ChimeraX commands (.cxc) that place a marker at each C-alpha (Angstrom):
marker #1 position -62.69,262.49,-27.95 radius 0.5
marker #1 position -62.22,260.79,-31.26 radius 0.5
marker #1 position -64.86,258.19,-32.12 radius 0.5
marker #1 position -62.30,255.49,-32.85 radius 0.5
marker #1 position -61.08,255.72,-29.25 radius 0.5
marker #1 position -64.40,254.54,-27.81 radius 0.5
marker #1 position -64.23,250.96,-29.16 radius 0.5
marker #1 position -60.53,250.79,-28.26 radius 0.5
marker #1 position -61.33,251.76,-24.66 radius 0.5
marker #1 position -64.22,249.27,-24.52 radius 0.5
marker #1 position -62.01,246.49,-25.86 radius 0.5
marker #1 position -59.24,247.44,-23.41 radius 0.5
marker #1 position -61.70,247.33,-20.49 radius 0.5
marker #1 position -63.02,243.92,-21.60 radius 0.5
marker #1 position -59.49,242.53,-22.01 radius 0.5
marker #1 position -58.50,243.90,-18.62 radius 0.5
marker #1 position -61.61,242.32,-17.06 radius 0.5
marker #1 position -60.89,238.94,-18.65 radius 0.5
marker #1 position -57.26,239.17,-17.53 radius 0.5
marker #1 position -58.29,239.87,-13.94 radius 0.5
marker #1 position -60.82,237.03,-14.00 radius 0.5
marker #1 position -58.29,234.57,-15.43 radius 0.5
marker #1 position -55.60,235.72,-13.00 radius 0.5
marker #1 position -57.97,235.41,-10.03 radius 0.5
marker #1 position -59.08,231.93,-11.10 radius 0.5
marker #1 position -55.53,230.72,-11.69 radius 0.5
marker #1 position -54.16,232.05,-8.41 radius 0.5
marker #1 position -57.06,230.64,-6.38 radius 0.5
marker #1 position -56.76,227.26,-8.11 radius 0.5
marker #1 position -53.01,227.13,-7.40 radius 0.5
marker #1 position -53.56,227.98,-3.71 radius 0.5
marker #1 position -56.32,225.38,-3.30 radius 0.5
marker #1 position -54.31,222.73,-5.15 radius 0.5
marker #1 position -51.21,223.34,-3.04 radius 0.5
marker #1 position -53.29,223.26,0.15 radius 0.5
marker #1 position -54.74,219.91,-0.90 radius 0.5
marker #1 position -51.26,218.56,-1.65 radius 0.5
marker #1 position -50.10,219.68,1.78 radius 0.5
marker #1 position -52.99,217.86,3.44 radius 0.5
marker #1 position -51.98,214.73,1.50 radius 0.5
marker #1 position -48.48,215.08,2.94 radius 0.5
marker #1 position -50.12,215.16,6.37 radius 0.5
marker #1 position -51.95,211.90,5.56 radius 0.5
marker #1 position -48.64,210.27,4.64 radius 0.5
marker #1 position -47.03,211.69,7.76 radius 0.5
marker #1 position -49.75,210.16,9.96 radius 0.5
marker #1 position -49.27,206.78,8.29 radius 0.5
marker #1 position -45.51,207.09,8.72 radius 0.5
marker #1 position -46.01,207.67,12.43 radius 0.5
marker #1 position -48.06,204.48,12.57 radius 0.5
marker #1 position -45.36,202.56,10.69 radius 0.5
marker #1 position -42.74,203.80,13.15 radius 0.5
marker #1 position -44.86,202.76,16.11 radius 0.5
marker #1 position -45.45,199.33,14.60 radius 0.5
marker #1 position -41.69,198.86,14.30 radius 0.5
marker #1 position -41.34,199.47,18.03 radius 0.5
marker #1 position -44.34,197.26,18.74 radius 0.5
marker #1 position -42.79,194.38,16.81 radius 0.5
marker #1 position -39.55,194.72,18.77 radius 0.5
marker #1 position -41.48,194.62,22.05 radius 0.5
marker #1 position -43.50,191.58,21.01 radius 0.5
marker #1 position -40.36,189.78,19.81 radius 0.5
marker #1 position -39.26,189.78,23.43 radius 0.5
marker #1 position -41.90,187.12,24.12 radius 0.5
marker #1 position -39.84,184.10,23.14 radius 0.5
marker #1 position -42.77,181.84,22.30 radius 0.5
marker #1 position -44.83,184.40,20.39 radius 0.5
marker #1 position -46.09,183.21,16.98 radius 0.5
marker #1 position -43.35,183.91,14.47 radius 0.5
marker #1 position -45.73,183.73,11.52 radius 0.5
marker #1 position -47.84,186.53,12.97 radius 0.5
marker #1 position -44.80,188.73,13.45 radius 0.5
marker #1 position -43.57,187.91,9.96 radius 0.5
marker #1 position -46.93,188.95,8.48 radius 0.5
marker #1 position -46.73,192.32,10.26 radius 0.5
marker #1 position -43.11,192.89,9.24 radius 0.5
marker #1 position -43.86,192.05,5.59 radius 0.5
marker #1 position -47.02,194.18,5.51 radius 0.5
marker #1 position -45.15,197.09,7.08 radius 0.5
marker #1 position -42.38,196.80,4.48 radius 0.5
marker #1 position -44.96,196.80,1.68 radius 0.5
marker #1 position -46.84,199.76,3.15 radius 0.5
marker #1 position -43.70,201.85,3.51 radius 0.5
marker #1 position -42.64,201.07,-0.07 radius 0.5
marker #1 position -45.81,202.58,-1.56 radius 0.5
marker #1 position -45.51,206.35,-1.74 radius 0.5
marker #1 position -47.41,208.82,-3.90 radius 0.5
marker #1 position -46.15,212.13,-5.18 radius 0.5
marker #1 position -48.65,214.77,-4.03 radius 0.5
marker #1 position -48.66,216.15,-7.56 radius 0.5
marker #1 position -49.70,212.80,-9.05 radius 0.5
marker #1 position -52.63,211.60,-6.96 radius 0.5
marker #1 position -54.28,209.35,-9.53 radius 0.5
marker #1 position -57.13,207.03,-8.51 radius 0.5
marker #1 position -54.99,203.97,-9.33 radius 0.5
marker #1 position -52.06,205.11,-7.21 radius 0.5
marker #1 position -54.31,206.04,-4.32 radius 0.5
marker #1 position -55.97,202.61,-4.51 radius 0.5
marker #1 position -52.53,200.99,-4.42 radius 0.5
marker #1 position -51.58,203.08,-1.37 radius 0.5
marker #1 position -54.84,202.20,0.40 radius 0.5
marker #1 position -54.42,198.51,-0.36 radius 0.5
marker #1 position -50.95,198.47,1.17 radius 0.5
marker #1 position -52.13,200.33,4.27 radius 0.5
marker #1 position -55.14,198.03,4.62 radius 0.5
marker #1 position -52.85,195.00,4.47 radius 0.5
marker #1 position -50.84,196.45,7.33 radius 0.5
marker #1 position -53.99,197.21,9.32 radius 0.5
marker #1 position -55.12,193.58,8.93 radius 0.5
marker #1 position -51.75,192.16,9.96 radius 0.5
marker #1 position -51.60,194.51,12.95 radius 0.5
marker #1 position -55.09,193.50,14.03 radius 0.5
marker #1 position -54.10,189.83,13.89 radius 0.5
marker #1 position -51.01,190.52,16.00 radius 0.5
marker #1 position -52.98,192.40,18.63 radius 0.5
marker #1 position -55.58,189.65,18.85 radius 0.5
marker #1 position -52.79,187.10,19.29 radius 0.5
marker #1 position -51.41,189.11,22.22 radius 0.5
marker #1 position -54.52,188.17,24.19 radius 0.5
marker #1 position -52.96,184.74,24.74 radius 0.5
marker #1 position -49.86,186.24,26.40 radius 0.5
marker #1 position -50.67,187.67,29.85 radius 0.5
marker #1 position -47.09,188.80,30.50 radius 0.5
marker #1 position -46.97,190.64,27.19 radius 0.5
marker #1 position -50.35,192.25,27.83 radius 0.5
marker #1 position -49.03,193.59,31.12 radius 0.5
marker #1 position -45.83,194.94,29.55 radius 0.5
marker #1 position -45.77,198.72,30.02 radius 0.5
marker #1 position -43.96,199.32,26.74 radius 0.5
marker #1 position -46.60,197.35,24.90 radius 0.5
marker #1 position -49.45,199.17,26.64 radius 0.5
marker #1 position -47.89,202.55,25.82 radius 0.5
marker #1 position -47.38,201.61,22.18 radius 0.5
marker #1 position -50.93,200.29,21.92 radius 0.5
marker #1 position -52.23,203.58,23.32 radius 0.5
marker #1 position -50.13,205.57,20.87 radius 0.5
marker #1 position -51.42,203.44,18.00 radius 0.5
marker #1 position -54.99,204.28,18.97 radius 0.5
marker #1 position -54.13,207.98,18.93 radius 0.5
marker #1 position -52.38,207.61,15.61 radius 0.5
marker #1 position -55.40,205.91,14.03 radius 0.5
marker #1 position -57.41,208.96,15.07 radius 0.5
marker #1 position -54.79,211.25,13.52 radius 0.5
marker #1 position -54.97,209.28,10.30 radius 0.5
marker #1 position -58.74,209.67,10.16 radius 0.5
marker #1 position -58.51,213.41,10.80 radius 0.5
marker #1 position -55.76,213.81,8.18 radius 0.5
marker #1 position -57.76,211.90,5.57 radius 0.5
marker #1 position -60.87,213.98,6.30 radius 0.5
marker #1 position -58.91,217.21,5.95 radius 0.5
marker #1 position -57.40,215.99,2.70 radius 0.5
marker #1 position -60.85,215.25,1.30 radius 0.5
marker #1 position -62.06,218.68,2.41 radius 0.5
marker #1 position -59.12,220.33,0.64 radius 0.5
marker #1 position -59.70,218.31,-2.52 radius 0.5
marker #1 position -63.41,219.15,-2.39 radius 0.5
marker #1 position -62.71,222.91,-2.30 radius 0.5
marker #1 position -60.22,222.66,-5.16 radius 0.5
marker #1 position -62.45,220.45,-7.32 radius 0.5
marker #1 position -65.46,222.71,-6.84 radius 0.5
marker #1 position -63.39,225.74,-7.78 radius 0.5
marker #1 position -62.23,224.27,-11.10 radius 0.5
marker #1 position -65.52,222.55,-12.01 radius 0.5
marker #1 position -68.06,225.35,-11.61 radius 0.5
marker #1 position -68.87,227.33,-14.73 radius 0.5
marker #1 position -67.24,229.47,-16.08 radius 0.5
marker #1 position -64.16,228.37,-14.11 radius 0.5
marker #1 position -64.33,224.99,-15.82 radius 0.5
marker #1 position -63.53,226.75,-19.10 radius 0.5
marker #1 position -60.35,228.26,-17.68 radius 0.5
marker #1 position -59.42,225.01,-15.92 radius 0.5
marker #1 position -59.07,223.37,-19.31 radius 0.5
marker #1 position -56.94,226.21,-20.63 radius 0.5
marker #1 position -54.64,226.23,-17.58 radius 0.5
marker #1 position -54.56,222.40,-17.33 radius 0.5
marker #1 position -56.03,222.12,-13.84 radius 0.5
marker #1 position -57.24,218.54,-13.44 radius 0.5
marker #1 position -59.63,217.18,-10.87 radius 0.5
marker #1 position -57.95,215.61,-7.83 radius 0.5
marker #1 position -58.94,212.22,-6.43 radius 0.5
marker #1 position -60.42,211.91,-2.96 radius 0.5
marker #1 position -59.36,209.35,-0.39 radius 0.5
marker #1 position -62.03,206.65,-0.42 radius 0.5
marker #1 position -62.61,204.06,2.24 radius 0.5
marker #1 position -61.99,200.44,1.36 radius 0.5
marker #1 position -64.97,198.12,0.96 radius 0.5
marker #1 position -65.91,196.78,4.37 radius 0.5
marker #1 position -63.93,199.46,6.18 radius 0.5
marker #1 position -67.04,200.39,8.10 radius 0.5
marker #1 position -66.37,197.12,9.94 radius 0.5
marker #1 position -62.70,197.88,10.55 radius 0.5
marker #1 position -61.12,195.91,13.39 radius 0.5
marker #1 position -60.94,197.62,16.75 radius 0.5
marker #1 position -57.43,197.57,18.18 radius 0.5
marker #1 position -58.53,198.75,21.60 radius 0.5
marker #1 position -58.36,195.89,24.08 radius 0.5
marker #1 position -59.33,195.47,27.71 radius 0.5
marker #1 position -56.03,194.49,29.26 radius 0.5
marker #1 position -57.61,194.08,32.67 radius 0.5
marker #1 position -59.88,191.29,31.50 radius 0.5
marker #1 position -59.32,188.02,33.32 radius 0.5
marker #1 position -58.25,185.03,31.27 radius 0.5
marker link #1:1,2 radius 0.2
marker link #1:2,3 radius 0.2
marker link #1:3,4 radius 0.2
marker link #1:4,5 radius 0.2
marker link #1:5,6 radius 0.2
marker link #1:6,7 radius 0.2
marker link #1:7,8 radius 0.2
marker link #1:8,9 radius 0.2
marker link #1:9,10 radius 0.2
marker link #1:10,11 radius 0.2
marker link #1:11,12 radius 0.2
marker link #1:12,13 radius 0.2
marker link #1:13,14 radius 0.2
marker link #1:14,15 radius 0.2
marker link #1:15,16 radius 0.2
marker link #1:16,17 radius 0.2
marker link #1:17,18 radius 0.2
marker link #1:18,19 radius 0.2
marker link #1:19,20 radius 0.2
marker link #1:20,21 radius 0.2
marker link #1:21,22 radius 0.2
marker link #1:22,23 radius 0.2
marker link #1:23,24 radius 0.2
marker link #1:24,25 radius 0.2
marker link #1:25,26 radius 0.2
marker link #1:26,27 radius 0.2
marker link #1:27,28 radius 0.2
marker link #1:28,29 radius 0.2
marker link #1:29,30 radius 0.2
marker link #1:30,31 radius 0.2
marker link #1:31,32 radius 0.2
marker link #1:32,33 radius 0.2
marker link #1:33,34 radius 0.2
marker link #1:34,35 radius 0.2
marker link #1:35,36 radius 0.2
marker link #1:36,37 radius 0.2
marker link #1:37,38 radius 0.2
marker link #1:38,39 radius 0.2
marker link #1:39,40 radius 0.2
marker link #1:40,41 radius 0.2
marker link #1:41,42 radius 0.2
marker link #1:42,43 radius 0.2
marker link #1:43,44 radius 0.2
marker link #1:44,45 radius 0.2
marker link #1:45,46 radius 0.2
marker link #1:46,47 radius 0.2
marker link #1:47,48 radius 0.2
marker link #1:48,49 radius 0.2
marker link #1:49,50 radius 0.2
marker link #1:50,51 radius 0.2
marker link #1:51,52 radius 0.2
marker link #1:52,53 radius 0.2
marker link #1:53,54 radius 0.2
marker link #1:54,55 radius 0.2
marker link #1:55,56 radius 0.2
marker link #1:56,57 radius 0.2
marker link #1:57,58 radius 0.2
marker link #1:58,59 radius 0.2
marker link #1:59,60 radius 0.2
marker link #1:60,61 radius 0.2
marker link #1:61,62 radius 0.2
marker link #1:62,63 radius 0.2
marker link #1:63,64 radius 0.2
marker link #1:64,65 radius 0.2
marker link #1:65,66 radius 0.2
marker link #1:66,67 radius 0.2
marker link #1:67,68 radius 0.2
marker link #1:68,69 radius 0.2
marker link #1:69,70 radius 0.2
marker link #1:70,71 radius 0.2
marker link #1:71,72 radius 0.2
marker link #1:72,73 radius 0.2
marker link #1:73,74 radius 0.2
marker link #1:74,75 radius 0.2
marker link #1:75,76 radius 0.2
marker link #1:76,77 radius 0.2
marker link #1:77,78 radius 0.2
marker link #1:78,79 radius 0.2
marker link #1:79,80 radius 0.2
marker link #1:80,81 radius 0.2
marker link #1:81,82 radius 0.2
marker link #1:82,83 radius 0.2
marker link #1:83,84 radius 0.2
marker link #1:84,85 radius 0.2
marker link #1:85,86 radius 0.2
marker link #1:86,87 radius 0.2
marker link #1:87,88 radius 0.2
marker link #1:88,89 radius 0.2
marker link #1:89,90 radius 0.2
marker link #1:90,91 radius 0.2
marker link #1:91,92 radius 0.2
marker link #1:92,93 radius 0.2
marker link #1:93,94 radius 0.2
marker link #1:94,95 radius 0.2
marker link #1:95,96 radius 0.2
marker link #1:96,97 radius 0.2
marker link #1:97,98 radius 0.2
marker link #1:98,99 radius 0.2
marker link #1:99,100 radius 0.2
marker link #1:100,101 radius 0.2
marker link #1:101,102 radius 0.2
marker link #1:102,103 radius 0.2
marker link #1:103,104 radius 0.2
marker link #1:104,105 radius 0.2
marker link #1:105,106 radius 0.2
marker link #1:106,107 radius 0.2
marker link #1:107,108 radius 0.2
marker link #1:108,109 radius 0.2
marker link #1:109,110 radius 0.2
marker link #1:110,111 radius 0.2
marker link #1:111,112 radius 0.2
marker link #1:112,113 radius 0.2
marker link #1:113,114 radius 0.2
marker link #1:114,115 radius 0.2
marker link #1:115,116 radius 0.2
marker link #1:116,117 radius 0.2
marker link #1:117,118 radius 0.2
marker link #1:118,119 radius 0.2
marker link #1:119,120 radius 0.2
marker link #1:120,121 radius 0.2
marker link #1:121,122 radius 0.2
marker link #1:122,123 radius 0.2
marker link #1:123,124 radius 0.2
marker link #1:124,125 radius 0.2
marker link #1:125,126 radius 0.2
marker link #1:126,127 radius 0.2
marker link #1:127,128 radius 0.2
marker link #1:128,129 radius 0.2
marker link #1:129,130 radius 0.2
marker link #1:130,131 radius 0.2
marker link #1:131,132 radius 0.2
marker link #1:132,133 radius 0.2
marker link #1:133,134 radius 0.2
marker link #1:134,135 radius 0.2
marker link #1:135,136 radius 0.2
marker link #1:136,137 radius 0.2
marker link #1:137,138 radius 0.2
marker link #1:138,139 radius 0.2
marker link #1:139,140 radius 0.2
marker link #1:140,141 radius 0.2
marker link #1:141,142 radius 0.2
marker link #1:142,143 radius 0.2
marker link #1:143,144 radius 0.2
marker link #1:144,145 radius 0.2
marker link #1:145,146 radius 0.2
marker link #1:146,147 radius 0.2
marker link #1:147,148 radius 0.2
marker link #1:148,149 radius 0.2
marker link #1:149,150 radius 0.2
marker link #1:150,151 radius 0.2
marker link #1:151,152 radius 0.2
marker link #1:152,153 radius 0.2
marker link #1:153,154 radius 0.2
marker link #1:154,155 radius 0.2
marker link #1:155,156 radius 0.2
marker link #1:156,157 radius 0.2
marker link #1:157,158 radius 0.2
marker link #1:158,159 radius 0.2
marker link #1:159,160 radius 0.2
marker link #1:160,161 radius 0.2
marker link #1:161,162 radius 0.2
marker link #1:162,163 radius 0.2
marker link #1:163,164 radius 0.2
marker link #1:164,165 radius 0.2
marker link #1:165,166 radius 0.2
marker link #1:166,167 radius 0.2
marker link #1:167,168 radius 0.2
marker link #1:168,169 radius 0.2
marker link #1:169,170 radius 0.2
marker link #1:170,171 radius 0.2
marker link #1:171,172 radius 0.2
marker link #1:172,173 radius 0.2
marker link #1:173,174 radius 0.2
marker link #1:174,175 radius 0.2
marker link #1:175,176 radius 0.2
marker link #1:176,177 radius 0.2
marker link #1:177,178 radius 0.2
marker link #1:178,179 radius 0.2
marker link #1:179,180 radius 0.2
marker link #1:180,181 radius 0.2
marker link #1:181,182 radius 0.2
marker link #1:182,183 radius 0.2
marker link #1:183,184 radius 0.2
marker link #1:184,185 radius 0.2
marker link #1:185,186 radius 0.2
marker link #1:186,187 radius 0.2
marker link #1:187,188 radius 0.2
marker link #1:188,189 radius 0.2
marker link #1:189,190 radius 0.2
marker link #1:190,191 radius 0.2
marker link #1:191,192 radius 0.2
marker link #1:192,193 radius 0.2
marker link #1:193,194 radius 0.2
marker link #1:194,195 radius 0.2
marker link #1:195,196 radius 0.2
marker link #1:196,197 radius 0.2
marker link #1:197,198 radius 0.2
marker link #1:198,199 radius 0.2
marker link #1:199,200 radius 0.2
marker link #1:200,201 radius 0.2
marker link #1:201,202 radius 0.2
view
């Protein structure tokens, strides 16, 4: 074997190793990023389900002729605002996520006020459609929590993959940016409970 072949072979082996490392990093980062984006779509889907249920809830409550119109108006306006704020899964910036959370929190507050107001309407509280919708809303809130947790788990896996050394070096080369996690709003640990005892005597 000619002596000049030895360094050529060594260089070729090193280049091949670097190529495989870069390829493995890139492919894993793409998979983790796409998985995280999919989980964000599931978060939005869960919120959309809630918005749909609230539309039906409003229609049911409107059947009570003397129900507070201002309360219904607040819910309708908050729902419209919440449904108008959408985020592209490929552009999950902290500012956009904060805007999305703010809109959803406004709807949660308006919904809570509506459900508290229902306590003053025995006929409405006994309405089977209302009871069914209230039960579905409870289930949907649980789905939202699960979807947000799964999104954060997906983001966590992706962020760790691109931030550990030496992957962080390649992340800069391939333009893989850190993704934002879904954060709870201040005071959300005291979120209103929308589960009511409909058998309670007035």
